[in-house]
Backbone as CSV, one residue per row, in Angstrom:
resi,resn,N_x,N_y,N_z,CA_x,CA_y,CA_z,C_x,C_y,C_z
1,MET,102.926,119.790,114.772,102.170,119.579,113.557,100.975,118.690,113.862
2,SER,99.811,119.075,113.362,98.620,118.260,113.552,98.702,117.041,112.631
3,TYR,97.906,116.037,112.950,97.928,114.788,112.184,97.423,115.037,110.770
4,ARG,98.260,114.710,109.795,97.886,114.830,108.386,98.265,113.536,107.687
5,LYS,97.299,112.943,107.018,97.548,111.702,106.290,97.283,111.926,104.812
6,LEU,98.193,111.414,103.991,98.080,111.534,102.538,98.053,110.140,101.922
7,TYR,97.083,109.916,101.059,97.037,108.701,100.261,97.413,109.079,98.837
8,ILE,98.308,108.298,98.254,98.676,108.488,96.859,98.188,107.264,96.097
9,PHE,97.242,107.480,95.213,96.719,106.407,94.372,97.621,106.301,93.147
10,VAL,98.147,105.117,92.897,99.042,104.891,91.761,98.547,103.701,90.950
11,GLU,99.043,103.621,89.718,98.594,102.549,88.830,99.244,101.209,89.158
12,GLY,100.550,101.169,89.362,101.193,99.871,89.507,102.463,99.877,90.336
13,ASN,103.221,98.797,90.209,104.416,98.587,91.022,105.511,99.620,90.795
14,ASP,105.757,100.000,89.536,106.807,100.978,89.252,106.477,102.334,89.867
15,ASP,105.190,102.678,89.841,104.742,103.939,90.454,104.937,103.878,91.971
16,GLU,104.534,102.755,92.558,104.674,102.583,94.005,106.133,102.679,94.429
17,LEU,107.015,102.004,93.706,108.443,102.053,94.021,108.969,103.480,93.959
18,PHE,108.585,104.208,92.911,109.047,105.587,92.767,108.612,106.444,93.951
19,PHE,107.342,106.408,94.272,106.849,107.272,95.346,107.453,106.897,96.691
20,LYS,107.554,105.609,96.967,108.098,105.193,98.267,109.569,105.558,98.412
21,ARG,110.342,105.425,97.357,111.782,105.674,97.465,112.155,107.135,97.227
22,ALA,111.522,107.778,96.260,111.936,109.136,95.885,111.146,110.233,96.583
23,MET,109.878,109.994,96.890,109.029,111.073,97.384,108.728,111.020,98.876
24,PHE,108.659,109.813,99.449,108.262,109.698,100.857,109.103,110.548,101.807
25,PRO,110.425,110.567,101.688,111.200,111.368,102.656,110.751,112.832,102.714
26,MET,110.499,113.428,101.559,110.058,114.828,101.546,108.609,114.966,101.978
27,LEU,107.769,114.036,101.554,106.351,114.101,101.929,106.170,113.955,103.435
28,LEU,107.005,113.147,104.053,106.884,112.941,105.505,107.331,114.159,106.311
29,GLU,107.902,115.144,105.657,108.178,116.422,106.317,106.900,117.256,106.446
30,HIS,105.892,116.925,105.620,104.636,117.683,105.592,103.438,116.886,106.100
31,TYR,103.577,115.565,106.085,102.485,114.689,106.486,102.951,113.757,107.596
32,THR,102.044,113.441,108.500,102.339,112.500,109.571,102.491,111.097,108.999
33,GLU,101.660,110.791,108.025,101.662,109.458,107.430,101.339,109.564,105.941
34,VAL,102.011,108.744,105.137,101.764,108.695,103.698,101.609,107.229,103.313
35,GLU,100.575,106.941,102.538,100.358,105.576,102.066,100.106,105.582,100.570
36,VAL,100.538,104.496,99.943,100.313,104.314,98.512,99.257,103.230,98.325
37,PHE,98.342,103.485,97.416,97.290,102.523,97.094,97.334,102.260,95.592
38,LYS,97.602,101.009,95.199,97.670,100.628,93.786,96.260,100.311,93.290
39,TYR,95.644,101.277,92.644,94.248,101.138,92.263,94.016,100.265,91.037
40,ALA,94.995,100.111,90.170,94.785,99.345,88.936,94.505,97.868,89.219
41,GLN,94.888,97.409,90.397,94.695,96.006,90.766,93.300,95.729,91.347
42,TRP,92.537,96.763,91.610,91.261,96.607,92.303,90.093,96.880,91.383
43,LYS,88.954,96.317,91.732,87.724,96.604,90.991,87.322,98.052,91.267
44,ARG,86.672,98.638,90.285,86.277,100.045,90.370,85.457,100.328,91.628
45,ALA,84.523,99.478,91.961,83.661,99.702,93.137,84.481,99.747,94.420
46,LYS,85.474,98.886,94.528,86.301,98.876,95.731,87.148,100.153,95.831
47,VAL,87.679,100.610,94.707,88.449,101.859,94.693,87.549,103.011,95.117
48,GLU,86.337,103.053,94.598,85.399,104.127,94.933,85.035,104.112,96.418
49,MET,84.816,102.922,96.988,84.501,102.829,98.425,85.687,103.296,99.269
50,PHE,86.878,102.885,98.893,88.073,103.292,99.628,88.262,104.804,99.541
51,LEU,88.082,105.347,98.356,88.186,106.792,98.160,87.171,107.528,99.022
52,GLN,85.945,107.041,99.061,84.908,107.686,99.871,85.261,107.650,101.350
53,SER,85.843,106.553,101.817,86.229,106.471,103.237,87.340,107.468,103.551
54,ILE,88.264,107.665,102.638,89.338,108.643,102.832,88.756,110.047,102.937
55,ILE,87.838,110.353,102.051,87.201,111.678,102.052,86.400,111.875,103.338
56,THR,85.640,110.860,103.739,84.838,110.936,104.949,85.704,111.171,106.183
57,LEU,86.861,110.520,106.232,87.763,110.671,107.378,88.560,111.984,107.343
58,GLY,88.457,112.714,106.241,89.132,114.004,106.140,90.606,113.912,105.788
59,TYR,91.019,112.774,105.248,92.409,112.625,104.827,92.594,113.232,103.441
60,GLU,93.828,113.536,103.130,94.144,114.090,101.821,94.488,112.955,100.865
61,TYR,94.273,113.203,99.582,94.640,112.196,98.592,95.054,112.856,97.290
62,VAL,95.857,112.113,96.553,96.249,112.477,95.200,96.055,111.227,94.362
63,PHE,95.416,111.369,93.248,95.143,110.249,92.355,95.991,110.453,91.111
64,THR,96.993,109.584,90.902,97.904,109.759,89.776,97.542,108.829,88.623
65,ALA,97.860,109.276,87.422,97.678,108.461,86.217,98.640,108.973,85.156
66,ASP,99.135,108.064,84.337,99.954,108.456,83.194,99.043,109.045,82.127
67,ILE,99.571,109.984,81.363,98.757,110.580,80.302,98.510,109.589,79.173
68,ASP,99.431,108.639,79.009,99.317,107.622,77.966,99.060,108.286,76.616
69,LEU,98.010,107.897,75.929,97.760,108.400,74.574,96.762,109.548,74.522
70,MET,96.338,110.037,75.676,95.379,111.143,75.691,96.064,112.414,75.155
71,PRO,95.311,113.224,74.420,95.916,114.423,73.818,96.171,115.574,74.794
72,SER,95.526,115.548,75.963,95.748,116.647,76.906,95.546,116.170,78.342
73,VAL,96.109,116.933,79.267,95.958,116.633,80.690,94.494,116.701,81.089
74,ASN,93.788,117.723,80.630,92.375,117.875,80.999,91.522,116.709,80.517
75,GLU,91.807,116.228,79.310,91.040,115.082,78.810,91.336,113.835,79.635
76,LYS,92.588,113.632,80.011,92.930,112.469,80.829,92.277,112.578,82.202
77,LYS,92.284,113.776,82.790,91.640,113.966,84.090,90.148,113.644,84.010
78,ARG,89.494,114.121,82.957,88.060,113.839,82.792,87.824,112.341,82.600
79,TRP,88.708,111.679,81.854,88.588,110.237,81.646,88.721,109.500,82.975
80,VAL,89.705,109.872,83.795,89.917,109.224,85.097,88.712,109.472,86.000
81,ARG,88.238,110.701,86.055,87.078,111.022,86.894,85.836,110.270,86.423
82,GLY,85.702,110.094,85.127,84.575,109.330,84.594,84.649,107.859,84.959
83,ARG,85.829,107.373,85.184,86.017,105.960,85.545,85.780,105.713,87.027
84,PHE,86.094,106.708,87.865,85.965,106.549,89.316,85.081,107.659,89.881
85,ASN,83.881,107.310,90.301,82.964,108.281,90.894,83.548,108.806,92.205
86,GLY,83.320,110.068,92.480,83.756,110.666,93.736,85.078,111.395,93.650
87,LEU,85.794,111.216,92.536,87.077,111.903,92.385,86.863,113.379,92.082
88,ASP,87.635,114.205,92.723,87.652,115.642,92.457,88.765,115.899,91.445
89,LEU,88.461,116.635,90.377,89.476,116.925,89.351,90.740,117.539,89.945
90,GLY,90.592,118.324,90.998,91.733,118.978,91.622,92.677,118.025,92.336
91,HIS,92.249,116.793,92.544,93.087,115.802,93.219,93.738,114.819,92.247
92,ILE,93.451,114.992,90.968,94.025,114.104,89.957,95.301,114.754,89.419
93,MET,96.396,114.002,89.445,97.684,114.473,88.926,98.103,113.568,87.780
94,ILE,98.441,114.161,86.675,98.795,113.396,85.488,100.309,113.416,85.287
95,VAL,100.867,112.210,85.148,102.294,112.042,84.888,102.484,112.049,83.380
96,ILE,103.403,112.897,82.923,103.656,113.001,81.482,105.079,112.529,81.222
97,LYS,105.222,111.631,80.344,104.234,110.774,79.704,103.904,109.608,80.615
98,GLU,104.932,109.003,81.187,104.721,107.865,82.080,105.689,107.987,83.249
99,ILE,105.460,107.216,84.311,106.272,107.323,85.532,107.756,107.114,85.245
100,GLU,108.078,106.347,84.229,109.485,106.132,83.879,110.196,107.436,83.548
101,SER,109.446,108.415,83.040,110.044,109.718,82.746,110.499,110.420,84.031
102,TRP,109.813,110.163,85.136,110.195,110.761,86.412,111.449,110.096,86.972
103,TYR,111.568,108.794,86.785,112.794,108.101,87.211,114.000,108.741,86.542
104,LEU,113.911,108.943,85.227,115.031,109.508,84.484,115.221,110.994,84.758
105,ALA,114.155,111.683,85.118,114.249,113.121,85.383,115.233,113.426,86.502
106,GLY,115.329,112.554,87.481,116.204,112.785,88.627,117.630,112.301,88.440
107,CYS,117.960,111.858,87.245,119.312,111.374,86.967,120.182,112.550,86.532
108,THR,121.199,112.850,87.324,122.115,113.944,86.972,122.987,113.520,85.802
109,ASP,123.613,114.482,85.170,124.529,114.172,84.067,125.678,113.303,84.558
110,ALA,126.168,113.583,85.760,127.267,112.794,86.317,126.832,111.345,86.538
111,MET,125.616,111.142,87.053,125.129,109.785,87.278,124.869,109.080,85.955
112,ALA,124.388,109.801,84.960,124.165,109.210,83.637,125.492,108.679,83.075
113,ALA,126.564,109.427,83.284,127.879,108.981,82.827,128.307,107.702,83.544
114,VAL,128.070,107.640,84.846,128.406,106.433,85.616,127.592,105.236,85.117
115,LEU,126.325,105.476,84.810,125.444,104.407,84.336,125.685,104.037,82.872
116,GLY,126.434,104.886,82.169,126.719,104.620,80.767,125.553,104.907,79.843
117,ILE,124.752,105.909,80.195,123.591,106.264,79.375,123.651,107.727,78.991
118,SER,122.916,108.093,77.962,122.768,109.511,77.632,121.293,109.854,77.751
119,LEU,121.044,111.050,78.247,119.669,111.491,78.497,119.379,112.790,77.765
120,PRO,118.123,112.981,77.381,117.752,114.285,76.815,117.700,115.336,77.927
121,GLN,117.686,116.590,77.540,117.615,117.685,78.522,116.350,117.609,79.354
122,THR,115.241,117.218,78.717,114.000,117.036,79.463,113.507,115.611,79.239
123,THR,112.744,115.121,80.194,112.188,113.772,80.069,110.677,113.826,79.841
124,ASN,110.172,114.971,79.462,108.738,115.149,79.272,108.140,114.198,78.238
125,GLU,108.907,113.775,77.271,108.390,112.929,76.191,108.790,111.464,76.337
126,ILE,109.417,111.091,77.453,109.890,109.721,77.652,108.709,108.779,77.914
127,THR,108.667,107.702,77.164,107.650,106.666,77.365,108.312,105.450,78.013
128,LYS,107.503,104.480,78.380,108.010,103.222,78.940,108.975,102.559,77.955
129,GLU,108.634,102.607,76.669,109.480,102.000,75.644,110.825,102.717,75.545
130,ASP,110.813,104.055,75.606,112.065,104.821,75.606,112.912,104.452,76.816
131,PHE,112.255,104.369,77.970,112.949,104.007,79.210,113.611,102.633,79.074
132,ASN,112.864,101.679,78.548,113.403,100.326,78.397,114.603,100.307,77.459
133,GLU,114.567,101.113,76.424,115.710,101.211,75.500,116.931,101.789,76.217
134,ILE,116.726,102.816,77.022,117.829,103.414,77.784,118.346,102.410,78.809
135,ALA,117.445,101.730,79.488,117.837,100.724,80.490,118.643,99.609,79.841
136,HIS,118.263,99.227,78.645,118.960,98.159,77.920,120.430,98.523,77.679
137,HIS,120.696,99.815,77.490,122.068,100.279,77.228,122.844,100.591,78.500
138,SER,122.197,100.474,79.637,122.881,100.753,80.901,123.702,99.536,81.316
139,ARG,124.371,99.664,82.415,125.214,98.581,82.920,124.464,97.668,83.887
140,HIS,123.154,97.682,83.818,122.349,96.874,84.737,121.662,95.734,84.005
141,HIS,121.480,94.644,84.697,120.957,93.432,84.081,119.439,93.419,83.944
142,SER,118.762,94.177,84.752,117.303,94.148,84.673,116.717,95.549,84.768
143,HIS,115.506,95.632,84.304,114.709,96.861,84.359,114.597,97.344,85.810
144,LEU,114.282,96.418,86.715,114.128,96.757,88.130,115.445,97.220,88.752
145,ASP,116.536,96.534,88.466,117.845,96.954,88.977,118.171,98.373,88.530
146,PHE,117.868,98.672,87.270,118.122,100.004,86.733,117.290,101.050,87.466
147,MET,116.005,100.748,87.701,115.137,101.681,88.421,115.660,101.937,89.838
148,ILE,116.034,100.874,90.518,116.530,101.017,91.893,117.809,101.839,91.916
149,GLU,118.684,101.625,90.965,119.930,102.407,90.903,119.627,103.888,90.667
150,LEU,118.683,104.173,89.788,118.288,105.564,89.552,117.760,106.200,90.834
151,LEU,116.957,105.448,91.588,116.377,105.984,92.821,117.414,106.174,93.924
152,LYS,118.449,105.344,93.954,119.506,105.498,94.959,120.193,106.850,94.828
153,HIS,120.264,107.349,93.620,120.997,108.595,93.347,120.081,109.689,92.819
154,PHE,118.794,109.557,93.089,117.793,110.482,92.556,118.023,111.905,93.062
155,SER,118.058,112.856,92.157,118.219,114.270,92.498,116.903,115.001,92.237
156,HIS,116.257,115.444,93.306,114.996,116.173,93.150,115.213,117.489,92.419
157,GLN,116.334,118.132,92.695,116.616,119.409,92.023,116.718,119.208,90.515
158,THR,117.377,118.135,90.102,117.488,117.832,88.675,116.120,117.493,88.102
159,ALA,115.342,116.695,88.824,114.011,116.303,88.359,113.093,117.513,88.183
160,LEU,113.204,118.474,89.082,112.380,119.679,88.971,112.668,120.424,87.672
161,LYS,113.897,120.332,87.195,114.292,121.023,85.961,114.004,120.193,84.714
162,ARG,114.026,118.865,84.852,113.949,117.995,83.675,112.552,117.522,83.314
163,ASN,111.575,117.680,84.208,110.252,117.158,83.884,109.173,118.080,84.445
164,HIS,108.346,118.605,83.542,107.311,119.570,83.942,106.251,118.965,84.853
165,SER,105.817,117.736,84.584,104.759,117.166,85.427,105.295,116.806,86.810
166,TYR,106.574,116.411,86.897,107.188,116.168,88.206,107.228,117.483,88.998
167,LYS,107.645,118.552,88.337,107.718,119.862,88.998,106.331,120.302,89.468
168,PHE,105.321,120.118,88.624,103.958,120.478,88.994,103.525,119.708,90.236
169,PHE,103.779,118.397,90.251,103.417,117.556,91.387,104.132,118.040,92.653
170,ALA,105.437,118.253,92.566,106.224,118.676,93.726,105.758,120.034,94.248
171,GLU,105.489,120.958,93.351,105.005,122.277,93.776,103.619,122.165,94.407
172,ARG,102.774,121.352,93.822,101.405,121.190,94.317,101.377,120.655,95.747
173,LEU,102.321,119.746,96.058,102.366,119.169,97.407,103.336,119.916,98.325
174,GLY,103.903,121.002,97.841,104.766,121.825,98.681,106.141,121.235,98.937
175,ILE,106.560,120.250,98.145,107.873,119.655,98.381,108.958,120.236,97.487
176,ALA,108.582,120.980,96.471,109.599,121.632,95.632,110.327,122.684,96.467
177,GLU,109.564,123.442,97.264,110.177,124.477,98.109,111.021,123.846,99.206
178,ALA,110.538,122.764,99.777,111.282,122.086,100.846,112.626,121.600,100.337
179,GLU,112.650,121.040,99.143,113.904,120.557,98.570,114.833,121.719,98.266
180,ALA,114.291,122.822,97.773,115.125,123.986,97.475,115.796,124.509,98.740
181,ASN,115.101,124.419,99.880,115.672,124.886,101.138,116.763,123.957,101.678
182,ILE,116.715,122.684,101.288,117.722,121.725,101.740,119.037,121.963,101.013
183,SER,118.972,122.299,99.726,120.177,122.440,98.902,121.011,123.624,99.295
């Protein structure tokens, strides 16, 4: 395999934790190196310079953002591109609704029972507030402990079925097929 490097731009710590724990193993089957860059902590000019250097070096990138209150994926993509010069719309991936929905998407029914929580069939509409309410009812003392426990038992196959934006992301990066071949 030739050298392939992927940068994943994420908003914050919860996003970084998710990608490093749940996605890196599969991504490293397709990429030589994967790095996460938390862009929300940096000034816009610095993010733009870093993005330009990645493009100049010929590395691949994905720029993620939660849909938040935007009415559509396309509007959120245009908003993100308007905020950061140099972004290609095709490299922007929108998490619906928020990254917490992806954490819950990979929770099997059996694991939900162990954790003492109930989950909807899909997590497409889960917000941070919904996640916190579910975490509050779990057997874990903190939000972070709950997230880590979910990631320890994360099922990509379940996530592909429970969340449309997770499935889109996995298919786009070619890891949905890789996971299907493992099962």
